[in-house]
C-alpha positions as CSV (number, residue, x, y, z in Angstrom):
1,M,22.2,-42.5,-47.8
2,N,19.8,-43.9,-44.9
3,T,22.5,-43.8,-42.5
4,I,23.4,-40.2,-43.2
5,L,19.9,-39.1,-43.2
6,N,18.9,-40.7,-39.8
7,K,21.2,-38.2,-37.9
8,A,20.9,-35.2,-40.2
9,T,20.3,-31.7,-39.1
10,I,19.2,-28.9,-41.3
11,K,22.7,-27.5,-41.4
12,S,24.2,-30.8,-42.4
13,L,21.6,-31.5,-45.0
14,R,22.2,-28.0,-46.7
15,Q,26.1,-28.6,-46.5
16,A,25.4,-31.8,-48.3
17,G,23.5,-30.0,-51.1
18,F,20.0,-30.6,-50.0
19,K,17.6,-27.6,-50.3
20,V,15.9,-27.3,-47.0
21,R,13.2,-24.6,-46.3
22,V,11.7,-24.0,-42.9
23,L,8.2,-22.4,-42.6
24,H,6.9,-21.3,-39.2
25,C,3.3,-20.2,-38.8
26,R,1.8,-19.0,-35.6
27,P,-1.5,-17.8,-34.5
28,T,-1.8,-14.0,-33.9
29,Q,-4.0,-11.9,-31.8
30,K,-5.0,-8.1,-31.8
31,I,-4.0,-6.3,-28.5
32,Q,-5.6,-2.9,-27.7
33,K,-2.8,-0.6,-26.9
34,F,-2.8,3.2,-25.8
35,D,-1.9,4.4,-29.3
36,G,-4.1,1.9,-31.0
37,T,-4.1,-1.9,-31.8
38,A,-1.0,-4.0,-32.2
39,T,-0.8,-7.5,-33.7
40,E,1.3,-10.0,-31.5
41,Y,1.9,-13.6,-31.9
42,K,0.1,-15.9,-29.4
43,P,2.4,-18.0,-27.0
44,K,0.7,-21.3,-27.7
45,G,-0.1,-23.3,-30.9
46,G,1.5,-23.0,-34.3
47,I,2.6,-25.0,-37.1
48,T,6.2,-25.8,-38.5
49,T,6.8,-27.2,-42.0
50,I,10.0,-28.4,-43.4
51,Q,10.5,-29.2,-47.1
52,I,13.6,-31.1,-48.3
53,T,14.6,-31.2,-51.9
54,S,17.5,-33.7,-52.9
55,P,20.5,-32.2,-54.7
56,D,19.5,-33.8,-57.9
57,N,15.8,-32.8,-57.6
58,V,14.5,-36.3,-57.7
59,Y,13.1,-36.3,-54.1
60,D,10.8,-33.6,-52.6
61,V,9.2,-34.1,-49.4
62,E,7.8,-32.3,-46.5
63,G,7.3,-32.7,-42.8
64,I,4.9,-31.0,-40.7
65,A,4.7,-30.5,-36.8
66,I,1.5,-28.9,-35.4
67,C,1.7,-27.5,-31.8
68,S,-1.5,-27.7,-29.9
69,E,-3.3,-24.7,-28.4
70,K,-2.6,-26.1,-25.0
71,D,1.3,-26.2,-25.4
72,S,3.8,-23.3,-25.6
73,W,5.2,-22.9,-28.9
74,N,8.9,-24.0,-29.3
75,R,10.9,-23.4,-32.5
76,R,13.5,-26.1,-31.8
77,M,10.9,-28.6,-30.9
78,G,8.9,-27.9,-34.1
79,N,12.1,-28.0,-36.2
80,S,13.0,-31.4,-34.7
81,I,9.5,-32.8,-35.1
82,A,9.0,-31.7,-38.6
83,L,12.5,-32.6,-39.9
84,G,12.1,-36.2,-38.4
85,R,8.9,-36.6,-40.4
86,A,10.5,-35.2,-43.7
87,I,13.5,-37.7,-43.3
88,N,11.3,-40.4,-42.7
89,K,9.2,-39.8,-45.9
90,L,12.5,-39.2,-47.8
91,N,13.8,-42.6,-46.5
92,E,10.6,-44.2,-47.6
93,K,10.9,-42.7,-51.1
94,V,14.3,-43.7,-51.4
95,E,13.5,-47.3,-50.4
96,K,10.5,-47.6,-52.8
97,L,12.6,-46.5,-55.7
98,N,15.4,-48.9,-54.7
99,N,12.9,-51.8,-54.6
100,L,11.6,-50.9,-58.1
101,V,15.2,-50.8,-59.5
102,L,16.0,-54.1,-58.0
103,Y,13.1,-56.0,-59.3
């Protein structure tokens, strides 16, 4: 399972039966327009969260990527960082369970 997960993408995990949820949260700002105010996303900062549930519902992990207020928000970069962190947590849980079963 570890070799599959190390090179996994959101698409490949979903095709393998994992449930993958991607949540993006970005700060907003109110902008004064001629016809009133509008709410727009700020170009900097934000949080990306990826939640992975195994096909058998035994494992449920979450990876979070936080974009600094100094950096421009990038959806792909956030997905990549959050996915990597979620996969690392999933690998740790799998190894922990394997160690419990072996001993």
